[in-house]
Each structure stands twice: as structure tokens, then as C-alpha cells.
Phi, psi and omega in degrees: 000128179270140183253122180262339182221149180297332179303344181275337182288125177306317176304320176294324181295320179294320183292324180298305177304321179300307186299324175290331177295316176303317182302327186299300183291333184284348181262005182225172176051206188288334179294330176292340181265347175273083195299316183301305180299314176305309179292328173300310178297319177297313176309311182298316181295321182289327183299321187295307180296321182300315182286335174293316179292318176296319183289322184294325183273356178295169187285331185227161180293325180295323186290321179306311179295323177295318178292324177295324175296321175298319179297320174302316182297319178292326172299323181289318180300320181288323171300323177291315178300323175301318177304307184300318175300312175305305185304327179279000187065026175273338176246140172281157183303321174301316180293319179300310183301321180290323179292308184309310187299315181289318181291325184291317176302317175305310189300317177295311180299320178294317180300317176293321184283332175291316177300315185294315179296320180292339180272355178227059188298340185252015169294129176299148182293146181280134182244156175291134176250352178219164181246016178289136176289151183287154175288138180267127182257000000 
């Protein structure tokens, strides 16, 4: 299956859900008032999806893999921050579990995509073949 847009990547779709999921608990309760942790969690969540997109649009496959590595790093950062939010009683266990499971899933998908791309270093970069804009949901 040929992927023409980063929006078609399952890992990007998961990262998008994760970024939106992080915004929910960080906009309410005590976590909303801990500006440092709140903002850091939001930035890490957004960074995952942004790095996937930026890498997909980059010039080379090696750059794409590099950006996927950055996204994976942000996933680890977010997982760590979720623990702190749980420890500070900013997140309920169920909220933590939901964030953790989705970020762990994204991390595994990123690792798999990186491994796949690294196994095919001479594959031409995926290029856009159409100019239609994605549907907004």
C-alpha cells in the first residue's frame, strides 16, 4: 500500500488521538494549574504527531527515520511526565492508564516503522501524487 500523505499513517492517527487525549486532563483540575508540567505534557504530545508529519515531508528517508526517532523520544518523555502527574494526584489511575496505553502503542508503532524504513534504505521517498486537502474531522 502506498502512503501519499502523513495523515494516512496509522502511527500519525494514533499520535493525533494521543495529543488530544493529553489536552483533556491538562485542561482541568490541579494539573491545569501546574503550568510547567501541563505545558510540558502538551508539548510532548504535540511533538509526537508533529515530528511524524515533518519527517514524512522531509527530503530523504534517513531524515524521516531521524524525525521518527525524535517522535519516539517525545513519547518516552510523555510517559515519564504521566507518571509524575499520577504521583502528584493530578491524574486518576484510569486517566493515566489511557494515556500510558496509547503512548506505549505509538512508541511501538514508531519503532516498527523505523525498523522497516531502515531495512529499505534505497527505497525512493514517498511523494504526494495529488493535491487534495485532507478532510477535517
